[in-house]
NUMAR-339233 format. One record per atom (N, C-alpha, C): x, y negated, z negated; atom name; residue in three letters; residue number from 1. Coordinates in steps of 0.1 Angstrom, whole numbers, always signed. Layout:
% NUMAR-339233
- X	Y	Z	CA	Ala	NUM
...
//
This chain:
% NUMAR-339233
- +435	-105	+134	N	Met	1
- +421	-110	+137	CA	Met	1
- +413	-99	+143	C	Met	1
- +419	-91	+152	N	Lys	2
- +412	-80	+158	CA	Lys	2
- +408	-69	+148	C	Lys	2
- +416	-67	+138	N	Ile	3
- +413	-57	+128	CA	Ile	3
- +401	-62	+119	C	Ile	3
- +400	-74	+116	N	Val	4
- +389	-80	+108	CA	Val	4
- +376	-78	+116	C	Val	4
- +377	-82	+129	N	Gly	5
- +365	-80	+138	CA	Gly	5
- +361	-66	+139	C	Gly	5
- +370	-57	+141	N	Leu	6
- +367	-42	+142	CA	Leu	6
- +361	-37	+129	C	Leu	6
- +367	-41	+117	N	Leu	7
- +361	-37	+104	CA	Leu	7
- +347	-43	+103	C	Leu	7
- +345	-55	+107	N	Gly	8
- +331	-61	+107	CA	Gly	8
- +321	-53	+115	C	Gly	8
- +325	-49	+127	N	Leu	9
- +316	-41	+135	CA	Leu	9
- +313	-27	+129	C	Leu	9
- +324	-21	+124	N	Ile	10
- +322	-8	+117	CA	Ile	10
- +312	-9	+105	C	Ile	10
- +315	-19	+97	N	Thr	11
- +306	-22	+85	CA	Thr	11
- +292	-24	+90	C	Thr	11
- +290	-33	+100	N	Leu	12
- +276	-36	+105	CA	Leu	12
- +270	-23	+110	C	Leu	12
- +277	-14	+117	N	Gly	13
- +272	-2	+122	CA	Gly	13
- +268	+7	+111	C	Gly	13
- +276	+8	+100	N	Leu	14
- +272	+17	+89	CA	Leu	14
- +260	+12	+82	C	Leu	14
- +258	-1	+80	N	Phe	15
- +246	-7	+74	CA	Phe	15
- +234	-4	+83	C	Phe	15
- +236	-6	+96	N	Ser	16
- +225	-4	+105	CA	Ser	16
- +220	+11	+105	C	Ser	16
- +230	+20	+104	N	Phe	17
- +227	+34	+104	CA	Phe	17
- +220	+38	+91	C	Phe	17
- +225	+33	+80	N	Asn	18
- +219	+36	+67	CA	Asn	18
- +205	+30	+65	C	Asn	18
- +202	+19	+71	N	Ser	19
- +190	+11	+68	CA	Ser	19
- +178	+16	+77	C	Ser	19
- +181	+24	+87	N	Thr	20
- +170	+29	+95	CA	Thr	20
- +164	+41	+88	C	Thr	20
- +151	+42	+89	N	Ser	21
- +145	+54	+83	CA	Ser	21
- +136	+60	+94	C	Ser	21
- +135	+73	+94	N	Thr	22
- +127	+80	+104	CA	Thr	22
- +112	+78	+100	C	Thr	22
- +105	+72	+109	N	Glu	23
- +90	+71	+107	CA	Glu	23
- +83	+80	+117	C	Glu	23
- +72	+85	+113	N	Thr	24
- +63	+94	+120	CA	Thr	24
- +50	+88	+122	C	Thr	24
- +44	+90	+134	N	Ser	25
- +30	+86	+136	CA	Ser	25
- +20	+94	+128	C	Ser	25
- +11	+86	+122	N	Val	26
- +0	+92	+114	CA	Val	26
- -13	+87	+121	C	Val	26
- -22	+97	+124	N	Val	27
- -34	+93	+130	CA	Val	27
- -46	+97	+121	C	Val	27
- -53	+87	+116	N	Leu	28
- -65	+90	+108	CA	Leu	28
- -77	+92	+117	C	Leu	28
- -83	+104	+116	N	Lys	29
- -95	+106	+124	CA	Lys	29
- -107	+103	+115	C	Lys	29
- -112	+91	+116	N	Val	30
- -122	+86	+107	CA	Val	30
- -136	+88	+113	C	Val	30
- -145	+94	+105	N	Arg	31
- -159	+96	+110	CA	Arg	31
- -169	+91	+100	C	Arg	31
- -182	+91	+104	N	Asn	32
- -193	+87	+96	CA	Asn	32
- -194	+72	+93	C	Asn	32
- -188	+64	+102	N	Ile	33
- -189	+50	+101	CA	Ile	33
- -203	+45	+106	C	Ile	33
- -210	+38	+98	N	Arg	34
- -224	+36	+101	CA	Arg	34
- -227	+24	+110	C	Arg	34
- -218	+14	+111	N	Asn	35
- -220	+3	+120	CA	Asn	35
- -207	-4	+124	C	Asn	35
- -208	-14	+132	N	Leu	36
- -196	-21	+137	CA	Leu	36
- -193	-34	+129	C	Leu	36
- -200	-37	+118	N	Lys	37
- -198	-49	+110	CA	Lys	37
- -185	-47	+102	C	Lys	37
- -178	-58	+101	N	Gly	38
- -166	-59	+92	CA	Gly	38
- -154	-52	+98	C	Gly	38
- -146	-46	+89	N	Gln	39
- -133	-40	+93	CA	Gln	39
- -131	-27	+84	C	Gln	39
- -121	-19	+88	N	Leu	40
- -117	-8	+80	CA	Leu	40
- -104	-11	+73	C	Leu	40
- -104	-9	+60	N	Gln	41
- -92	-12	+52	CA	Gln	41
- -86	+1	+48	C	Gln	41
- -73	+3	+52	N	Val	42
- -66	+16	+49	CA	Val	42
- -56	+13	+38	C	Val	42
- -57	+19	+27	N	Ala	43
- -47	+18	+16	CA	Ala	43
- -39	+31	+15	C	Ala	43
- -26	+29	+16	N	Val	44
- -16	+40	+16	CA	Val	44
- -9	+41	+2	C	Val	44
- -11	+52	-5	N	Phe	45
- -5	+54	-18	CA	Phe	45
- +6	+65	-17	C	Phe	45
- +17	+63	-25	N	Lys	46
- +28	+73	-26	CA	Lys	46
- +27	+82	-38	C	Lys	46
- +19	+78	-48	N	Asn	47
- +19	+86	-60	CA	Asn	47
- +6	+83	-68	C	Asn	47
- +4	+91	-79	N	Glu	48
- -8	+89	-87	CA	Glu	48
- -8	+76	-94	C	Glu	48
- +3	+71	-99	N	Glu	49
- +4	+58	-106	CA	Glu	49
- -1	+47	-97	C	Glu	49
- +3	+46	-84	N	Gln	50
- -1	+36	-75	CA	Gln	50
- -17	+37	-73	C	Gln	50
- -21	+49	-71	N	Phe	51
- -36	+52	-69	CA	Phe	51
- -44	+47	-81	C	Phe	51
- -40	+52	-93	N	Glu	52
- -48	+48	-105	CA	Glu	52
- -47	+33	-108	C	Glu	52
- -36	+27	-105	N	Gly	53
- -34	+13	-107	CA	Gly	53
- -40	+4	-96	C	Gly	53
- -45	+11	-85	N	Glu	54
- -50	+4	-73	CA	Glu	54
- -40	-5	-67	C	Glu	54
- -27	-1	-67	N	Gln	55
- -16	-8	-61	CA	Gln	55
- -10	+0	-50	C	Gln	55
- -16	-1	-38	N	Pro	56
- -11	+7	-27	CA	Pro	56
- +3	+3	-22	C	Pro	56
- +10	+12	-17	N	Glu	57
- +23	+10	-11	CA	Glu	57
- +22	+0	+1	C	Glu	57
- +11	+2	+9	N	Lys	58
- +8	-8	+19	CA	Lys	58
- -7	-7	+22	C	Lys	58
- -12	-18	+27	N	Thr	59
- -26	-19	+31	CA	Thr	59
- -27	-24	+46	C	Thr	59
- -35	-17	+54	N	Leu	60
- -36	-20	+68	CA	Leu	60
- -51	-23	+71	C	Leu	60
- -53	-32	+80	N	Tyr	61
- -67	-36	+84	CA	Tyr	61
- -69	-33	+99	C	Tyr	61
- -80	-27	+102	N	Phe	62
- -83	-23	+116	CA	Phe	62
- -97	-29	+119	C	Phe	62
- -99	-35	+131	N	Asn	63
- -113	-39	+135	CA	Asn	63
- -120	-26	+140	C	Asn	63
- -133	-28	+140	N	Lys	64
- -142	-16	+143	CA	Lys	64
- -147	-16	+158	C	Lys	64
- -141	-24	+166	N	Thr	65
- -146	-26	+180	CA	Thr	65
- -145	-13	+188	C	Thr	65
- -136	-4	+184	N	Asn	66
- -135	+9	+192	CA	Asn	66
- -142	+21	+185	C	Asn	66
- -151	+18	+176	N	Val	67
- -158	+28	+170	CA	Val	67
- -169	+33	+180	C	Val	67
- -169	+46	+182	N	Lys	68
- -178	+53	+191	CA	Lys	68
- -185	+64	+184	C	Lys	68
- -199	+63	+184	N	Glu	69
- -206	+74	+177	CA	Glu	69
- -202	+76	+163	C	Glu	69
- -198	+65	+156	N	Gly	70
- -194	+66	+142	CA	Gly	70
- -180	+71	+139	C	Gly	70
- -172	+72	+150	N	Lys	71
- -158	+78	+149	CA	Lys	71
- -148	+68	+155	C	Lys	71
- -136	+69	+149	N	Ile	72
- -124	+61	+154	CA	Ile	72
- -112	+68	+150	C	Ile	72
- -101	+67	+158	N	Asn	73
- -88	+71	+154	CA	Asn	73
- -79	+59	+151	C	Asn	73
- -73	+59	+139	N	Leu	74
- -64	+48	+135	CA	Leu	74
- -50	+53	+134	C	Leu	74
- -41	+47	+141	N	Ala	75
- -27	+51	+141	CA	Ala	75
- -18	+41	+135	C	Ala	75
- -8	+46	+128	N	Phe	76
- +3	+38	+122	CA	Phe	76
- +14	+47	+119	C	Phe	76
- +25	+41	+115	N	Asn	77
- +37	+49	+112	CA	Asn	77
- +41	+49	+97	C	Asn	77
- +45	+61	+92	N	Leu	78
- +50	+62	+78	CA	Leu	78
- +63	+69	+78	C	Leu	78
- +72	+66	+68	N	Ala	79
- +84	+74	+66	CA	Ala	79
- +80	+87	+61	C	Ala	79
- +89	+97	+62	N	Gln	80
- +86	+110	+57	CA	Gln	80
- +84	+110	+42	C	Gln	80
- +75	+118	+37	N	Gly	81
- +72	+118	+23	CA	Gly	81
- +58	+123	+21	C	Gly	81
- +53	+121	+8	N	Thr	82
- +40	+125	+4	CA	Thr	82
- +32	+112	+2	C	Thr	82
- +19	+113	+8	N	Tyr	83
- +11	+101	+8	CA	Tyr	83
- -4	+106	+5	C	Tyr	83
- -12	+96	+1	N	Ala	84
- -26	+98	+0	CA	Ala	84
- -32	+85	+6	C	Ala	84
- -43	+86	+13	N	Val	85
- -49	+74	+20	CA	Val	85
- -64	+73	+16	C	Val	85
- -68	+60	+14	N	Thr	86
- -82	+57	+13	CA	Thr	86
- -86	+48	+24	C	Thr	86
- -98	+49	+29	N	Val	87
- -103	+41	+39	CA	Val	87
- -116	+34	+34	C	Val	87
- -117	+21	+33	N	Leu	88
- -128	+14	+29	CA	Leu	88
- -135	+8	+41	C	Leu	88
- -148	+10	+43	N	Asp	89
- -156	+4	+53	CA	Asp	89
- -160	-10	+48	C	Asp	89
- -151	-19	+50	N	Asp	90
- -152	-33	+44	CA	Asp	90
- -162	-41	+53	C	Asp	90
- -174	-39	+52	N	Glu	91
- -184	-45	+61	CA	Glu	91
- -185	-60	+59	C	Glu	91
- -182	-65	+48	N	Asp	92
- -182	-80	+46	CA	Asp	92
- -168	-87	+46	C	Asp	92
- -158	-79	+49	N	Lys	93
- -144	-84	+51	CA	Lys	93
- -139	-91	+38	C	Lys	93
- -144	-86	+26	N	Ser	94
- -140	-92	+14	CA	Ser	94
- -126	-86	+9	C	Ser	94
- -122	-76	+15	N	Lys	95
- -109	-69	+11	CA	Lys	95
- -111	-61	-2	C	Lys	95
- -123	-60	-7	N	Asp	96
- -126	-52	-19	CA	Asp	96
- -140	-45	-17	C	Asp	96
- -142	-34	-25	N	Met	97
- -155	-28	-25	CA	Met	97
- -165	-37	-30	C	Met	97
- -176	-38	-23	N	Thr	98
- -187	-47	-28	CA	Thr	98
- -198	-38	-35	C	Thr	98
- -202	-42	-47	N	Phe	99
- -212	-35	-55	CA	Phe	99
- -225	-42	-57	C	Phe	99
- -235	-34	-59	N	Arg	100
- -248	-40	-63	CA	Arg	100
- -249	-38	-78	C	Arg	100
- -253	-48	-85	N	Phe	101
- -254	-48	-99	CA	Phe	101
- -241	-44	-106	C	Phe	101
- -230	-46	-99	N	Gly	102
- -217	-43	-105	CA	Gly	102
- -214	-28	-106	C	Gly	102
- -223	-20	-102	N	Val	103
- -222	-5	-104	CA	Val	103
- -223	+3	-91	C	Val	103
- -232	+0	-82	N	Tyr	104
- -235	+8	-71	CA	Tyr	104
- -228	+3	-58	C	Tyr	104
- -219	+11	-53	N	Pro	105
- -211	+6	-41	CA	Pro	105
- -221	+4	-29	C	Pro	105
- -219	-8	-22	N	Leu	106
- -227	-11	-10	CA	Leu	106
- -219	-7	+2	C	Leu	106
- -206	-4	+1	N	Glu	107
- -198	-1	+13	CA	Glu	107
- -193	+13	+12	C	Glu	107
- -189	+19	+23	N	Gly	108
- -185	+33	+23	CA	Gly	108
- -170	+34	+20	C	Gly	108
- -166	+46	+16	N	Val	109
- -152	+49	+13	CA	Val	109
- -149	+63	+17	C	Val	109
- -137	+66	+21	N	Gly	110
- -132	+80	+24	CA	Gly	110
- -118	+82	+19	C	Gly	110
- -115	+95	+17	N	Phe	111
- -102	+99	+12	CA	Phe	111
- -96	+109	+22	C	Phe	111
- -83	+108	+24	N	Ser	112
- -76	+117	+33	CA	Ser	112
- -78	+131	+30	C	Ser	112
- -85	+138	+40	N	Gly	113
- -87	+153	+39	CA	Gly	113
- -95	+157	+27	C	Gly	113
- -104	+148	+22	N	Tyr	114
- -112	+152	+10	CA	Tyr	114
- -126	+147	+12	C	Tyr	114
- -135	+156	+9	N	Lys	115
- -149	+153	+11	CA	Lys	115
- -155	+148	-3	C	Lys	115
- -158	+135	-3	N	Leu	116
- -163	+129	-16	CA	Leu	116
- -177	+134	-18	C	Leu	116
- -179	+138	-30	N	Glu	117
- -193	+142	-35	CA	Glu	117
- -195	+135	-48	C	Glu	117
- -206	+128	-49	N	Gly	118
- -209	+121	-61	CA	Gly	118
- -202	+107	-62	C	Gly	118
- -200	+102	-73	N	Met	119
- -194	+89	-75	CA	Met	119
- -180	+89	-81	C	Met	119
- -175	+101	-84	N	Ser	120
- -161	+102	-90	CA	Ser	120
- -151	+103	-80	C	Ser	120
- -140	+95	-82	N	Lys	121
- -129	+95	-72	CA	Lys	121
- -120	+107	-76	C	Lys	121
- -113	+112	-65	N	Pro	122
- -105	+124	-68	CA	Pro	122
- -92	+120	-74	C	Pro	122
- -85	+130	-79	N	Asp	123
- -71	+129	-83	CA	Asp	123
- -62	+128	-71	C	Asp	123
- -51	+121	-72	N	Phe	124
- -41	+119	-61	CA	Phe	124
- -38	+132	-54	C	Phe	124
- -35	+143	-62	N	Asn	125
- -31	+156	-56	CA	Asn	125
- -42	+163	-49	C	Asn	125
- -55	+158	-50	N	Glu	126
- -66	+164	-43	CA	Glu	126
- -67	+159	-29	C	Glu	126
- -61	+147	-25	N	Phe	127
- -62	+142	-12	CA	Phe	127
- -49	+137	-6	C	Phe	127
- -38	+142	-12	N	Asp	128
- -24	+138	-6	CA	Asp	128
- -21	+148	+5	C	Asp	128
- -11	+143	+13	N	Phe	129
- -6	+151	+25	CA	Phe	129
- +8	+148	+27	C	Phe	129
- +15	+156	+34	N	Gln	130
- +29	+155	+37	CA	Gln	130
- +31	+150	+51	C	Gln	130
- +40	+140	+52	N	Val	131
- +45	+134	+65	CA	Val	131
- +59	+140	+67	C	Val	131
- +61	+147	+79	N	Asp	132
- +74	+151	+82	CA	Asp	132
- +78	+145	+95	C	Asp	132
- +85	+152	+104	N	Asp	133
- +90	+147	+116	CA	Asp	133
- +80	+149	+128	C	Asp	133
- +69	+154	+126	N	Glu	134
- +59	+156	+136	CA	Glu	134
- +46	+148	+134	C	Glu	134
- +40	+144	+145	N	Lys	135
- +28	+135	+144	CA	Lys	135
- +18	+142	+135	C	Lys	135
- +12	+134	+126	N	Lys	136
- +3	+140	+116	CA	Lys	136
- -11	+135	+119	C	Lys	136
- -21	+144	+119	N	Tyr	137
- -35	+141	+120	CA	Tyr	137
- -42	+143	+107	C	Tyr	137
- -50	+134	+102	N	Val	138
- -56	+135	+89	CA	Val	138
- -71	+131	+91	C	Val	138
- -80	+140	+86	N	Asp	139
- -94	+137	+87	CA	Asp	139
- -98	+129	+75	C	Asp	139
- -107	+119	+78	N	Val	140
- -113	+110	+67	CA	Val	140
- -128	+109	+70	C	Val	140
- -136	+113	+61	N	Ala	141
- -151	+112	+62	CA	Ala	141
- -155	+100	+53	C	Ala	141
- -161	+90	+59	N	Ile	142
- -166	+79	+51	CA	Ile	142
- -179	+83	+44	C	Ile	142
- -180	+80	+31	N	His	143
- -192	+84	+23	CA	His	143
- -198	+71	+18	C	His	143
- -211	+70	+20	N	Tyr	144
- -219	+58	+15	CA	Tyr	144
- -227	+63	+4	C	Tyr	144
- -229	+54	-6	N	Phe	145
- -236	+58	-18	CA	Phe	145
- -251	+54	-17	C	Phe	145
//
């Protein structure tokens, strides 16, 4: 009976060890937020296919109460790897970009480390970044159309 219990503990220990992943703090330094209405929606993508299909790995929501002079830092954890992040200034809390006449965006959007110019979205590799074992700071400038 002691052997079975010991094997169970060893097995549990192995599964616990293998199931933990190292996560690192990522801080988005978001700027150019025009008001305190709504929320900020952060979409985290791991590859071009997720980005093109608008199927993020994870989506996070942050209230805007701590926005000061159009800026806020948003912190969360990610496992090591390559990521790209979009930030939607979701002023109406619809969880989607709101458009006028179905064409013109009414809300702002920003991409990790990428300055958006015009109305074309970048390719994944133009705004991706690497997360390793050190805290990562990423600039995001919100652009309104």
